[in-house]
All heavy atoms as TSV, in Angstrom:
chain	resi	resn	atom	element	x	y	z
A	1	MET	N	N	12.483	-2.756	4.182
A	1	MET	CA	C	11.393	-1.909	4.632
A	1	MET	C	C	10.535	-1.478	3.437
A	1	MET	O	O	11.047	-1.138	2.402
A	1	MET	CB	C	11.930	-0.650	5.295
A	1	MET	CG	C	12.645	-0.848	6.570
A	1	MET	SD	S	11.461	-0.801	7.891
A	1	MET	CE	C	12.538	-0.895	9.261
A	2	ARG	N	N	9.266	-1.508	3.651
A	2	ARG	CA	C	8.296	-1.048	2.665
A	2	ARG	C	C	7.974	0.403	2.992
A	2	ARG	O	O	7.799	0.756	4.150
A	2	ARG	CB	C	7.042	-1.912	2.766
A	2	ARG	CG	C	5.878	-1.452	1.973
A	2	ARG	CD	C	6.031	-1.880	0.517
A	2	ARG	NE	N	4.835	-1.459	-0.171
A	2	ARG	CZ	C	4.842	-0.852	-1.329
A	2	ARG	NH1	N	5.965	-0.636	-1.946
A	2	ARG	NH2	N	3.734	-0.488	-1.891
A	3	THR	N	N	7.900	1.295	2.001
A	3	THR	CA	C	7.596	2.697	2.237
A	3	THR	C	C	6.152	2.985	1.866
A	3	THR	O	O	5.716	2.619	0.779
A	3	THR	CB	C	8.522	3.611	1.420
A	3	THR	OG1	O	9.865	3.305	1.767
A	3	THR	CG2	C	8.250	5.064	1.691
A	4	ILE	N	N	5.423	3.620	2.757
A	4	ILE	CA	C	4.047	4.016	2.501
A	4	ILE	C	C	4.075	5.374	1.812
A	4	ILE	O	O	4.635	6.338	2.331
A	4	ILE	CB	C	3.237	4.094	3.812
A	4	ILE	CG1	C	3.229	2.735	4.507
A	4	ILE	CG2	C	1.820	4.576	3.547
A	4	ILE	CD1	C	2.617	1.625	3.702
A	5	THR	N	N	3.475	5.461	0.649
A	5	THR	CA	C	3.497	6.675	-0.153
A	5	THR	C	C	2.810	7.846	0.529
A	5	THR	O	O	3.262	8.967	0.445
A	5	THR	CB	C	2.813	6.417	-1.511
A	5	THR	OG1	O	3.404	5.267	-2.098
A	5	THR	CG2	C	2.980	7.588	-2.443
A	6	ALA	N	N	1.718	7.598	1.219
A	6	ALA	CA	C	0.924	8.686	1.790
A	6	ALA	C	C	1.695	9.523	2.799
A	6	ALA	O	O	1.535	10.731	2.854
A	6	ALA	CB	C	-0.340	8.131	2.442
A	7	ASN	N	N	2.527	8.906	3.602
A	7	ASN	CA	C	3.228	9.671	4.628
A	7	ASN	C	C	4.739	9.494	4.589
A	7	ASN	O	O	5.435	10.048	5.411
A	7	ASN	CB	C	2.684	9.344	6.021
A	7	ASN	CG	C	2.850	7.890	6.393
A	7	ASN	OD1	O	3.562	7.159	5.719
A	7	ASN	ND2	N	2.202	7.466	7.452
A	8	GLY	N	N	5.263	8.707	3.656
A	8	GLY	CA	C	6.696	8.543	3.494
A	8	GLY	C	C	7.399	7.762	4.574
A	8	GLY	O	O	8.619	7.724	4.619
A	9	ARG	N	N	6.653	7.139	5.488
A	9	ARG	CA	C	7.260	6.372	6.573
A	9	ARG	C	C	7.727	5.017	6.079
A	9	ARG	O	O	7.051	4.366	5.304
A	9	ARG	CB	C	6.247	6.146	7.687
A	9	ARG	CG	C	5.943	7.356	8.498
A	9	ARG	CD	C	4.932	7.090	9.592
A	9	ARG	NE	N	5.098	5.781	10.191
A	9	ARG	CZ	C	4.135	5.123	10.799
A	9	ARG	NH1	N	2.924	5.639	10.869
A	9	ARG	NH2	N	4.353	3.939	11.334
A	10	ALA	N	N	8.869	4.587	6.558
A	10	ALA	CA	C	9.362	3.246	6.280
A	10	ALA	C	C	8.893	2.347	7.416
A	10	ALA	O	O	9.118	2.666	8.586
A	10	ALA	CB	C	10.877	3.232	6.178
A	11	ILE	N	N	8.209	1.259	7.072
A	11	ILE	CA	C	7.701	0.346	8.096
A	11	ILE	C	C	8.080	-1.081	7.724
A	11	ILE	O	O	8.240	-1.398	6.553
A	11	ILE	CB	C	6.171	0.460	8.266
A	11	ILE	CG1	C	5.453	0.100	6.973
A	11	ILE	CG2	C	5.776	1.839	8.731
A	11	ILE	CD1	C	3.963	-0.047	7.128
A	12	PRO	N	N	8.229	-1.958	8.720
A	12	PRO	CA	C	8.537	-3.360	8.434
A	12	PRO	C	C	7.412	-4.009	7.608
A	12	PRO	O	O	6.234	-3.679	7.776
A	12	PRO	CB	C	8.631	-4.004	9.812
A	12	PRO	CG	C	8.922	-2.884	10.746
A	12	PRO	CD	C	8.234	-1.691	10.167
A	13	LEU	N	N	7.794	-4.919	6.743
A	13	LEU	CA	C	6.833	-5.575	5.856
A	13	LEU	C	C	5.723	-6.274	6.636
A	13	LEU	O	O	4.558	-6.225	6.246
A	13	LEU	CB	C	7.554	-6.577	4.950
A	13	LEU	CG	C	6.713	-7.275	3.899
A	13	LEU	CD1	C	6.061	-6.265	2.967
A	13	LEU	CD2	C	7.558	-8.252	3.111
A	14	GLY	N	N	6.053	-6.911	7.761
A	14	GLY	CA	C	5.047	-7.610	8.558
A	14	GLY	C	C	3.944	-6.688	9.049
A	14	GLY	O	O	2.763	-7.035	9.026
A	15	ILE	N	N	4.316	-5.494	9.493
A	15	ILE	CA	C	3.327	-4.523	9.961
A	15	ILE	C	C	2.492	-4.018	8.791
A	15	ILE	O	O	1.281	-3.830	8.911
A	15	ILE	CB	C	4.028	-3.371	10.705
A	15	ILE	CG1	C	4.620	-3.899	12.004
A	15	ILE	CG2	C	3.057	-2.226	10.988
A	15	ILE	CD1	C	5.459	-2.901	12.754
A	16	TYR	N	N	3.121	-3.818	7.650
A	16	TYR	CA	C	2.411	-3.398	6.437
A	16	TYR	C	C	1.342	-4.430	6.067
A	16	TYR	O	O	0.192	-4.079	5.818
A	16	TYR	CB	C	3.425	-3.228	5.300
A	16	TYR	CG	C	2.832	-2.870	3.965
A	16	TYR	CD1	C	2.460	-1.554	3.680
A	16	TYR	CD2	C	2.663	-3.824	2.973
A	16	TYR	CE1	C	1.933	-1.212	2.449
A	16	TYR	CE2	C	2.138	-3.489	1.742
A	16	TYR	CZ	C	1.784	-2.189	1.479
A	16	TYR	OH	O	1.260	-1.854	0.259
A	17	ILE	N	N	1.713	-5.689	6.065
A	17	ILE	CA	C	0.775	-6.762	5.714
A	17	ILE	C	C	-0.370	-6.839	6.729
A	17	ILE	O	O	-1.536	-6.986	6.345
A	17	ILE	CB	C	1.510	-8.109	5.590
A	17	ILE	CG1	C	2.419	-8.073	4.360
A	17	ILE	CG2	C	0.529	-9.267	5.510
A	17	ILE	CD1	C	3.358	-9.247	4.244
A	18	LYS	N	N	-0.055	-6.730	8.019
A	18	LYS	CA	C	-1.112	-6.744	9.047
A	18	LYS	C	C	-2.095	-5.601	8.832
A	18	LYS	O	O	-3.308	-5.772	8.992
A	18	LYS	CB	C	-0.507	-6.646	10.440
A	18	LYS	CG	C	0.117	-7.922	10.929
A	18	LYS	CD	C	0.680	-7.749	12.327
A	18	LYS	CE	C	1.414	-8.998	12.760
A	18	LYS	NZ	N	2.003	-8.858	14.093
A	19	GLY	N	N	-1.585	-4.443	8.472
A	19	GLY	CA	C	-2.450	-3.286	8.218
A	19	GLY	C	C	-3.360	-3.509	7.027
A	19	GLY	O	O	-4.546	-3.170	7.068
A	20	ILE	N	N	-2.805	-4.080	5.955
A	20	ILE	CA	C	-3.611	-4.377	4.764
A	20	ILE	C	C	-4.696	-5.383	5.109
A	20	ILE	O	O	-5.868	-5.216	4.745
A	20	ILE	CB	C	-2.730	-4.911	3.609
A	20	ILE	CG1	C	-1.719	-3.864	3.156
A	20	ILE	CG2	C	-3.586	-5.380	2.437
A	20	ILE	CD1	C	-2.307	-2.611	2.584
A	21	LYS	N	N	-4.336	-6.438	5.825
A	21	LYS	CA	C	-5.320	-7.457	6.215
A	21	LYS	C	C	-6.421	-6.859	7.082
A	21	LYS	O	O	-7.598	-7.190	6.927
A	21	LYS	CB	C	-4.639	-8.615	6.937
A	21	LYS	CG	C	-3.838	-9.502	6.011
A	21	LYS	CD	C	-3.223	-10.664	6.772
A	21	LYS	CE	C	-2.471	-11.599	5.843
A	21	LYS	NZ	N	-1.932	-12.754	6.555
A	22	LYS	N	N	-6.043	-5.979	8.003
A	22	LYS	CA	C	-7.031	-5.340	8.868
A	22	LYS	C	C	-7.984	-4.487	8.035
A	22	LYS	O	O	-9.200	-4.528	8.233
A	22	LYS	CB	C	-6.330	-4.479	9.919
A	22	LYS	CG	C	-7.280	-3.810	10.880
A	22	LYS	CD	C	-6.516	-3.037	11.932
A	22	LYS	CE	C	-7.485	-2.365	12.910
A	22	LYS	NZ	N	-6.753	-1.605	13.935
A	23	ALA	N	N	-7.450	-3.708	7.105
A	23	ALA	CA	C	-8.289	-2.859	6.255
A	23	ALA	C	C	-9.235	-3.699	5.403
A	23	ALA	O	O	-10.405	-3.349	5.246
A	23	ALA	CB	C	-7.413	-1.978	5.365
A	24	ILE	N	N	-8.762	-4.811	4.870
A	24	ILE	CA	C	-9.598	-5.685	4.049
A	24	ILE	C	C	-10.706	-6.310	4.886
A	24	ILE	O	O	-11.845	-6.440	4.433
A	24	ILE	CB	C	-8.741	-6.756	3.342
A	24	ILE	CG1	C	-7.877	-6.095	2.257
A	24	ILE	CG2	C	-9.599	-7.865	2.751
A	24	ILE	CD1	C	-6.842	-7.006	1.634
A	25	SER	N	N	-10.391	-6.676	6.118
A	25	SER	CA	C	-11.394	-7.320	6.971
A	25	SER	C	C	-12.417	-6.323	7.526
A	25	SER	O	O	-13.475	-6.723	7.997
A	25	SER	CB	C	-10.723	-8.074	8.114
A	25	SER	OG	O	-10.132	-7.169	9.017
A	26	LEU	N	N	-12.105	-5.031	7.492
A	26	LEU	CA	C	-13.008	-3.988	7.991
A	26	LEU	C	C	-13.280	-2.957	6.886
A	26	LEU	O	O	-12.854	-1.800	6.982
A	26	LEU	CB	C	-12.392	-3.299	9.214
A	26	LEU	CG	C	-12.051	-4.192	10.407
A	26	LEU	CD1	C	-11.198	-3.450	11.413
A	26	LEU	CD2	C	-13.326	-4.721	11.034
A	27	PRO	N	N	-13.996	-3.341	5.825
A	27	PRO	CA	C	-14.165	-2.460	4.670
A	27	PRO	C	C	-14.905	-1.157	4.948
A	27	PRO	O	O	-14.684	-0.161	4.252
A	27	PRO	CB	C	-14.928	-3.323	3.671
A	27	PRO	CG	C	-15.598	-4.368	4.478
A	27	PRO	CD	C	-14.706	-4.600	5.663
A	28	ASP	N	N	-15.763	-1.118	5.955
A	28	ASP	CA	C	-16.530	0.095	6.235
A	28	ASP	C	C	-15.896	0.981	7.307
A	28	ASP	O	O	-16.407	2.062	7.601
A	28	ASP	CB	C	-17.958	-0.275	6.647
A	28	ASP	CG	C	-18.702	-0.969	5.517
A	28	ASP	OD1	O	-18.485	-0.596	4.350
A	28	ASP	OD2	O	-19.481	-1.904	5.803
A	29	THR	N	N	-14.795	0.543	7.878
A	29	THR	CA	C	-14.103	1.317	8.909
A	29	THR	C	C	-13.282	2.424	8.259
A	29	THR	O	O	-12.679	2.227	7.207
A	29	THR	CB	C	-13.173	0.399	9.732
A	29	THR	OG1	O	-13.965	-0.630	10.316
A	29	THR	CG2	C	-12.434	1.159	10.805
A	30	THR	N	N	-13.251	3.587	8.883
A	30	THR	CA	C	-12.450	4.701	8.382
A	30	THR	C	C	-11.089	4.684	9.072
A	30	THR	O	O	-10.996	4.612	10.293
A	30	THR	CB	C	-13.153	6.042	8.647
A	30	THR	OG1	O	-14.423	6.026	7.981
A	30	THR	CG2	C	-12.335	7.202	8.118
A	31	PHE	N	N	-10.019	4.758	8.268
A	31	PHE	CA	C	-8.643	4.776	8.769
A	31	PHE	C	C	-8.065	6.173	8.568
A	31	PHE	O	O	-8.526	6.921	7.700
A	31	PHE	CB	C	-7.804	3.736	8.020
A	31	PHE	CG	C	-8.228	2.317	8.318
A	31	PHE	CD1	C	-9.216	1.696	7.559
A	31	PHE	CD2	C	-7.664	1.608	9.364
A	31	PHE	CE1	C	-9.620	0.402	7.843
A	31	PHE	CE2	C	-8.062	0.317	9.659
A	31	PHE	CZ	C	-9.049	-0.288	8.895
A	32	PRO	N	N	-7.047	6.563	9.366
A	32	PRO	CA	C	-6.504	7.931	9.308
A	32	PRO	C	C	-5.977	8.334	7.924
A	32	PRO	O	O	-6.042	9.508	7.563
A	32	PRO	CB	C	-5.369	7.928	10.322
A	32	PRO	CG	C	-5.608	6.747	11.197
A	32	PRO	CD	C	-6.391	5.769	10.394
A	33	HIS	N	N	-5.437	7.379	7.178
A	33	HIS	CA	C	-4.937	7.680	5.826
A	33	HIS	C	C	-4.903	6.392	5.021
A	33	HIS	O	O	-4.933	5.293	5.575
A	33	HIS	CB	C	-3.550	8.325	5.865
A	33	HIS	CG	C	-2.506	7.461	6.492
A	33	HIS	ND1	N	-1.886	6.446	5.825
A	33	HIS	CD2	C	-1.999	7.471	7.746
A	33	HIS	CE1	C	-1.022	5.857	6.633
A	33	HIS	NE2	N	-1.078	6.458	7.815
A	34	GLY	N	N	-4.838	6.551	3.707
A	34	GLY	CA	C	-4.754	5.396	2.830
A	34	GLY	C	C	-3.311	5.075	2.501
A	34	GLY	O	O	-2.384	5.616	3.092
A	35	LEU	N	N	-3.129	4.204	1.527
A	35	LEU	CA	C	-1.773	3.838	1.097
A	35	LEU	C	C	-1.180	4.899	0.185
A	35	LEU	O	O	0.031	5.080	0.132
A	35	LEU	CB	C	-1.794	2.490	0.372
A	35	LEU	CG	C	-2.283	1.305	1.192
A	35	LEU	CD1	C	-2.327	0.060	0.319
A	35	LEU	CD2	C	-1.402	1.081	2.390
A	36	THR	N	N	-2.037	5.592	-0.552
A	36	THR	CA	C	-1.558	6.570	-1.520
A	36	THR	C	C	-2.131	7.954	-1.281
A	36	THR	O	O	-2.011	8.825	-2.139
A	36	THR	CB	C	-1.898	6.124	-2.956
A	36	THR	OG1	O	-3.320	5.975	-3.064
A	36	THR	CG2	C	-1.226	4.811	-3.295
A	37	CYS	N	N	-2.774	8.161	-0.136
A	37	CYS	CA	C	-3.352	9.471	0.178
A	37	CYS	C	C	-3.192	9.760	1.661
A	37	CYS	O	O	-3.085	8.849	2.464
A	37	CYS	CB	C	-4.823	9.513	-0.226
A	37	CYS	SG	S	-5.852	8.286	0.604
A	38	TRP	N	N	-3.171	11.019	2.028
A	38	TRP	CA	C	-2.959	11.392	3.422
A	38	TRP	C	C	-4.263	11.634	4.176
A	38	TRP	O	O	-4.257	11.828	5.377
A	38	TRP	CB	C	-2.072	12.633	3.519
A	38	TRP	CG	C	-2.583	13.793	2.736
A	38	TRP	CD1	C	-2.234	14.127	1.459
A	38	TRP	CD2	C	-3.540	14.770	3.146
A	38	TRP	NE1	N	-2.916	15.239	1.058
A	38	TRP	CE2	C	-3.739	15.659	2.075
A	38	TRP	CE3	C	-4.265	14.982	4.310
A	38	TRP	CZ2	C	-4.606	16.734	2.134
A	38	TRP	CZ3	C	-5.141	16.054	4.367
A	38	TRP	CH2	C	-5.294	16.917	3.287
A	39	TRP	N	N	-5.387	11.655	3.483
A	39	TRP	CA	C	-6.672	11.896	4.133
A	39	TRP	C	C	-7.331	10.592	4.567
A	39	TRP	O	O	-6.937	9.517	4.158
A	39	TRP	CB	C	-7.599	12.693	3.213
A	39	TRP	CG	C	-7.775	12.068	1.867
A	39	TRP	CD1	C	-8.682	11.110	1.501
A	39	TRP	CD2	C	-7.024	12.346	0.692
A	39	TRP	NE1	N	-8.543	10.774	0.192
A	39	TRP	CE2	C	-7.523	11.520	-0.351
A	39	TRP	CE3	C	-5.983	13.209	0.384
A	39	TRP	CZ2	C	-7.023	11.537	-1.646
A	39	TRP	CZ3	C	-5.489	13.206	-0.907
A	39	TRP	CH2	C	-6.012	12.383	-1.892
A	40	SER	N	N	-8.357	10.707	5.394
A	40	SER	CA	C	-9.079	9.538	5.900
A	40	SER	C	C	-9.682	8.745	4.751
A	40	SER	O	O	-10.148	9.320	3.764
A	40	SER	CB	C	-10.204	9.979	6.842
A	40	SER	OG	O	-9.683	10.631	7.953
A	41	THR	N	N	-9.654	7.435	4.897
A	41	THR	CA	C	-10.164	6.563	3.846
A	41	THR	C	C	-10.713	5.285	4.476
A	41	THR	O	O	-10.345	4.935	5.591
A	41	THR	CB	C	-9.054	6.257	2.809
A	41	THR	OG1	O	-9.595	5.530	1.735
A	41	THR	CG2	C	-7.909	5.508	3.416
A	42	THR	N	N	-11.571	4.604	3.765
A	42	THR	CA	C	-12.177	3.375	4.291
A	42	THR	C	C	-11.307	2.166	3.970
A	42	THR	O	O	-10.423	2.226	3.109
A	42	THR	CB	C	-13.575	3.141	3.683
A	42	THR	OG1	O	-13.438	2.923	2.277
A	42	THR	CG2	C	-14.509	4.306	3.954
A	43	GLY	N	N	-11.587	1.074	4.655
A	43	GLY	CA	C	-10.883	-0.168	4.384
A	43	GLY	C	C	-11.072	-0.622	2.943
A	43	GLY	O	O	-10.154	-1.155	2.323
A	44	LYS	N	N	-12.266	-0.400	2.395
A	44	LYS	CA	C	-12.534	-0.764	0.996
A	44	LYS	C	C	-11.623	0.020	0.043
A	44	LYS	O	O	-11.074	-0.535	-0.908
A	44	LYS	CB	C	-14.000	-0.492	0.662
A	44	LYS	CG	C	-14.378	-0.847	-0.749
A	44	LYS	CD	C	-15.826	-0.528	-1.043
A	44	LYS	CE	C	-16.100	-0.851	-2.502
A	44	LYS	NZ	N	-17.266	-0.153	-2.994
A	45	GLU	N	N	-11.453	1.314	0.318
A	45	GLU	CA	C	-10.592	2.137	-0.528
A	45	GLU	C	C	-9.121	1.718	-0.403
A	45	GLU	O	O	-8.379	1.734	-1.399
A	45	GLU	CB	C	-10.760	3.612	-0.172
A	45	GLU	CG	C	-12.139	4.144	-0.519
A	45	GLU	CD	C	-12.418	5.514	0.072
A	45	GLU	OE1	O	-11.926	5.795	1.192
A	45	GLU	OE2	O	-13.137	6.284	-0.578
A	46	ILE	N	N	-8.709	1.336	0.797
A	46	ILE	CA	C	-7.335	0.864	0.987
A	46	ILE	C	C	-7.111	-0.411	0.194
A	46	ILE	O	O	-6.068	-0.581	-0.440
A	46	ILE	CB	C	-7.025	0.657	2.488
A	46	ILE	CG1	C	-6.969	2.022	3.187
A	46	ILE	CG2	C	-5.721	-0.114	2.688
A	46	ILE	CD1	C	-6.832	1.968	4.682
A	47	ARG	N	N	-8.090	-1.321	0.199
A	47	ARG	CA	C	-7.977	-2.544	-0.604
A	47	ARG	C	C	-7.832	-2.202	-2.086
A	47	ARG	O	O	-7.000	-2.772	-2.784
A	47	ARG	CB	C	-9.188	-3.435	-0.387
A	47	ARG	CG	C	-9.135	-4.700	-1.210
A	47	ARG	CD	C	-10.413	-5.509	-1.092
A	47	ARG	NE	N	-10.330	-6.659	-1.970
A	47	ARG	CZ	C	-10.625	-7.884	-1.603
A	47	ARG	NH1	N	-11.029	-8.128	-0.386
A	47	ARG	NH2	N	-10.519	-8.866	-2.454
A	48	GLU	N	N	-8.624	-1.251	-2.575
A	48	GLU	CA	C	-8.538	-0.835	-3.973
A	48	GLU	C	C	-7.165	-0.246	-4.292
A	48	GLU	O	O	-6.584	-0.531	-5.341
A	48	GLU	CB	C	-9.639	0.171	-4.290
A	48	GLU	CG	C	-11.028	-0.433	-4.272
A	48	GLU	CD	C	-12.144	0.600	-4.308
A	48	GLU	OE1	O	-11.850	1.819	-4.333
A	48	GLU	OE2	O	-13.315	0.180	-4.307
A	49	GLN	N	N	-6.628	0.570	-3.376
A	49	GLN	CA	C	-5.303	1.153	-3.575
A	49	GLN	C	C	-4.233	0.062	-3.613
A	49	GLN	O	O	-3.302	0.120	-4.426
A	49	GLN	CB	C	-4.989	2.156	-2.461
A	49	GLN	CG	C	-5.847	3.385	-2.485
A	49	GLN	CD	C	-5.702	4.233	-1.242
A	49	GLN	OE1	O	-4.939	3.931	-0.330
A	49	GLN	NE2	N	-6.455	5.327	-1.193
A	50	PHE	N	N	-4.372	-0.920	-2.736
A	50	PHE	CA	C	-3.418	-2.025	-2.677
A	50	PHE	C	C	-3.440	-2.825	-3.987
A	50	PHE	O	O	-2.389	-3.110	-4.570
A	50	PHE	CB	C	-3.747	-2.923	-1.487
A	50	PHE	CG	C	-2.851	-4.120	-1.349
A	50	PHE	CD1	C	-1.526	-3.964	-1.003
A	50	PHE	CD2	C	-3.336	-5.396	-1.559
A	50	PHE	CE1	C	-0.686	-5.060	-0.869
A	50	PHE	CE2	C	-2.516	-6.497	-1.427
A	50	PHE	CZ	C	-1.190	-6.335	-1.083
A	51	LEU	N	N	-4.644	-3.167	-4.452
A	51	LEU	CA	C	-4.760	-3.928	-5.702
A	51	LEU	C	C	-4.246	-3.122	-6.887
A	51	LEU	O	O	-3.595	-3.666	-7.790
A	51	LEU	CB	C	-6.207	-4.373	-5.926
A	51	LEU	CG	C	-6.724	-5.413	-4.941
A	51	LEU	CD1	C	-8.206	-5.677	-5.171
A	51	LEU	CD2	C	-5.932	-6.695	-5.032
A	52	GLU	N	N	-4.504	-1.822	-6.891
A	52	GLU	CA	C	-4.008	-0.961	-7.965
A	52	GLU	C	C	-2.477	-0.961	-7.991
A	52	GLU	O	O	-1.868	-1.007	-9.062
A	52	GLU	CB	C	-4.531	0.455	-7.757
A	52	GLU	CG	C	-4.160	1.409	-8.867
A	52	GLU	CD	C	-4.748	2.786	-8.621
A	52	GLU	OE1	O	-5.957	2.875	-8.355
A	52	GLU	OE2	O	-3.975	3.768	-8.698
A	53	SER	N	N	-1.857	-0.938	-6.807
A	53	SER	CA	C	-0.391	-0.936	-6.756
A	53	SER	C	C	0.178	-2.275	-7.237
A	53	SER	O	O	1.230	-2.308	-7.880
A	53	SER	CB	C	0.114	-0.614	-5.346
A	53	SER	OG	O	-0.162	-1.670	-4.451
A	54	ILE	N	N	-0.516	-3.364	-6.942
A	54	ILE	CA	C	-0.075	-4.680	-7.433
A	54	ILE	C	C	-0.117	-4.707	-8.956
A	54	ILE	O	O	0.840	-5.106	-9.615
A	54	ILE	CB	C	-0.932	-5.809	-6.849
A	54	ILE	CG1	C	-0.650	-5.985	-5.363
A	54	ILE	CG2	C	-0.694	-7.129	-7.595
A	54	ILE	CD1	C	-1.587	-6.947	-4.674
A	55	HIS	N	N	-1.237	-4.269	-9.519
A	55	HIS	CA	C	-1.373	-4.260	-10.974
A	55	HIS	C	C	-0.344	-3.340	-11.626
A	55	HIS	O	O	0.193	-3.654	-12.686
A	55	HIS	CB	C	-2.790	-3.851	-11.378
A	55	HIS	CG	C	-3.815	-4.880	-11.036
A	55	HIS	ND1	N	-3.998	-6.027	-11.758
A	55	HIS	CD2	C	-4.695	-4.941	-10.013
A	55	HIS	CE1	C	-4.949	-6.754	-11.208
A	55	HIS	NE2	N	-5.395	-6.122	-10.137
A	56	ASP	N	N	-0.057	-2.216	-10.984
A	56	ASP	CA	C	0.936	-1.293	-11.512
A	56	ASP	C	C	2.307	-1.953	-11.580
A	56	ASP	O	O	3.004	-1.863	-12.597
A	56	ASP	CB	C	0.991	-0.033	-10.649
A	56	ASP	CG	C	1.977	0.986	-11.173
A	56	ASP	OD1	O	1.892	1.323	-12.378
A	56	ASP	OD2	O	2.834	1.442	-10.390
A	57	ARG	N	N	2.714	-2.642	-10.502
A	57	ARG	CA	C	4.018	-3.310	-10.497
A	57	ARG	C	C	4.079	-4.418	-11.538
A	57	ARG	O	O	5.092	-4.600	-12.209
A	57	ARG	CB	C	4.334	-3.851	-9.105
A	57	ARG	CG	C	4.741	-2.768	-8.133
A	57	ARG	CD	C	5.254	-3.346	-6.836
A	57	ARG	NE	N	4.234	-3.988	-6.055
A	57	ARG	CZ	C	3.441	-3.397	-5.185
A	57	ARG	NH1	N	3.544	-2.099	-4.998
A	57	ARG	NH2	N	2.547	-4.067	-4.500
A	58	ILE	N	N	2.991	-5.154	-11.695
A	58	ILE	CA	C	2.959	-6.225	-12.696
A	58	ILE	C	C	3.101	-5.643	-14.100
A	58	ILE	O	O	3.873	-6.144	-14.927
A	58	ILE	CB	C	1.656	-7.042	-12.584
A	58	ILE	CG1	C	1.662	-7.871	-11.309
A	58	ILE	CG2	C	1.454	-7.930	-13.816
A	58	ILE	CD1	C	0.321	-8.507	-10.974
A	59	ASN	N	N	2.378	-4.577	-14.368
A	59	ASN	CA	C	2.370	-4.002	-15.710
A	59	ASN	C	C	3.626	-3.210	-16.051
A	59	ASN	O	O	3.887	-2.952	-17.226
A	59	ASN	CB	C	1.124	-3.133	-15.898
A	59	ASN	CG	C	-0.130	-3.966	-15.934
A	59	ASN	OD1	O	-0.126	-5.097	-16.398
A	59	ASN	ND2	N	-1.219	-3.424	-15.422
A	60	GLN	N	N	4.414	-2.828	-15.061
A	60	GLN	CA	C	5.663	-2.125	-15.340
A	60	GLN	C	C	6.664	-3.049	-16.023
A	60	GLN	O	O	7.499	-2.585	-16.791
A	60	GLN	CB	C	6.276	-1.583	-14.057
A	60	GLN	CG	C	5.581	-0.373	-13.511
A	60	GLN	CD	C	6.194	0.091	-12.204
A	60	GLN	OE1	O	7.216	-0.427	-11.749
A	60	GLN	NE2	N	5.566	1.068	-11.587
A	61	GLY	N	N	6.587	-4.314	-15.748
A	61	GLY	CA	C	7.498	-5.269	-16.373
A	61	GLY	C	C	8.943	-5.103	-15.937
A	61	GLY	O	O	9.864	-5.443	-16.675
A	62	ILE	N	N	9.184	-4.569	-14.765
A	62	ILE	CA	C	10.546	-4.378	-14.261
A	62	ILE	C	C	10.960	-5.634	-13.512
A	62	ILE	O	O	10.243	-6.076	-12.619
A	62	ILE	CB	C	10.619	-3.157	-13.317
A	62	ILE	CG1	C	10.203	-1.892	-14.074
A	62	ILE	CG2	C	12.018	-3.008	-12.732
A	62	ILE	CD1	C	10.047	-0.678	-13.188
A	63	PRO	N	N	12.094	-6.223	-13.869
A	63	PRO	CA	C	12.547	-7.402	-13.124
A	63	PRO	C	C	12.673	-7.091	-11.636
A	63	PRO	O	O	13.044	-5.975	-11.245
A	63	PRO	CB	C	13.921	-7.702	-13.722
A	63	PRO	CG	C	13.895	-7.073	-15.070
A	63	PRO	CD	C	13.009	-5.858	-14.933
A	64	TYR	N	N	12.379	-8.067	-10.808
A	64	TYR	CA	C	12.348	-7.871	-9.361
A	64	TYR	C	C	13.637	-7.259	-8.828
A	64	TYR	O	O	13.600	-6.334	-8.019
A	64	TYR	CB	C	12.070	-9.200	-8.652
A	64	TYR	CG	C	12.028	-9.059	-7.154
A	64	TYR	CD1	C	10.903	-8.554	-6.525
A	64	TYR	CD2	C	13.130	-9.389	-6.375
A	64	TYR	CE1	C	10.849	-8.392	-5.158
A	64	TYR	CE2	C	13.087	-9.232	-5.008
A	64	TYR	CZ	C	11.945	-8.735	-4.408
A	64	TYR	OH	O	11.913	-8.569	-3.056
A	65	PHE	N	N	14.786	-7.748	-9.291
A	65	PHE	CA	C	16.060	-7.284	-8.746
A	65	PHE	C	C	16.372	-5.836	-9.124
A	65	PHE	O	O	17.246	-5.224	-8.542
A	65	PHE	CB	C	17.213	-8.210	-9.169
A	65	PHE	CG	C	17.479	-8.211	-10.641
A	65	PHE	CD1	C	18.376	-7.328	-11.199
A	65	PHE	CD2	C	16.816	-9.090	-11.484
A	65	PHE	CE1	C	18.639	-7.332	-12.561
A	65	PHE	CE2	C	17.077	-9.107	-12.838
A	65	PHE	CZ	C	17.977	-8.212	-13.383
A	66	GLN	N	N	15.648	-5.263	-10.078
A	66	GLN	CA	C	15.893	-3.880	-10.485
A	66	GLN	C	C	14.892	-2.898	-9.870
A	66	GLN	O	O	15.040	-1.690	-10.025
A	66	GLN	CB	C	15.818	-3.758	-12.004
A	66	GLN	CG	C	16.949	-4.452	-12.718
A	66	GLN	CD	C	16.827	-4.329	-14.225
A	66	GLN	OE1	O	15.796	-3.982	-14.754
A	66	GLN	NE2	N	17.910	-4.633	-14.918
A	67	ARG	N	N	13.890	-3.377	-9.150
A	67	ARG	CA	C	12.900	-2.483	-8.561
A	67	ARG	C	C	13.528	-1.676	-7.434
A	67	ARG	O	O	14.278	-2.181	-6.626
A	67	ARG	CB	C	11.716	-3.284	-8.018
A	67	ARG	CG	C	10.929	-3.908	-9.132
A	67	ARG	CD	C	9.727	-4.624	-8.610
A	67	ARG	NE	N	9.127	-5.317	-9.738
A	67	ARG	CZ	C	8.331	-6.334	-9.616
A	67	ARG	NH1	N	8.004	-6.796	-8.431
A	67	ARG	NH2	N	7.822	-6.925	-10.675
A	68	GLY	N	N	13.199	-0.406	-7.428
A	68	GLY	CA	C	13.711	0.481	-6.396
A	68	GLY	C	C	15.111	0.984	-6.654
A	68	GLY	O	O	15.644	1.765	-5.890
A	69	VAL	N	N	15.729	0.568	-7.757
A	69	VAL	CA	C	17.080	1.001	-8.092
A	69	VAL	C	C	16.966	2.296	-8.902
A	69	VAL	O	O	16.271	2.363	-9.905
A	69	VAL	CB	C	17.820	-0.059	-8.927
A	69	VAL	CG1	C	19.184	0.437	-9.371
A	69	VAL	CG2	C	17.932	-1.356	-8.143
A	70	THR	N	N	17.629	3.351	-8.435
A	70	THR	CA	C	17.628	4.608	-9.179
A	70	THR	C	C	18.847	4.656	-10.087
A	70	THR	O	O	19.912	4.164	-9.753
A	70	THR	CB	C	17.654	5.813	-8.213
A	70	THR	OG1	O	18.779	5.698	-7.364
A	70	THR	CG2	C	16.384	5.849	-7.376
A	71	GLN	N	N	18.634	5.250	-11.212
A	71	GLN	CA	C	19.735	5.290	-12.203
A	71	GLN	C	C	20.342	6.657	-12.296
A	71	GLN	O	O	19.843	7.628	-12.019
A	71	GLN	CB	C	19.209	4.874	-13.560
A	71	GLN	CG	C	18.735	3.456	-13.532
A	71	GLN	CD	C	18.182	3.021	-14.881
A	71	GLN	OE1	O	18.338	3.695	-15.876
A	71	GLN	NE2	N	17.545	1.888	-14.901
């Protein structure tokens, strides 16, 4: 399960991906919340949040098998 930061809900990866694709395809549409915020945001902003999270994970340099592991 992928966890959405804005509301802490755990959702299946397939639904998460469908939501991202929908937001990208509708950049001017307002959605109830973003990926990293709880307030209304546009599809364009959701795309930016998604890309920012990808870059963050890449730049952390944490091996895949260690992600999400608390010490």
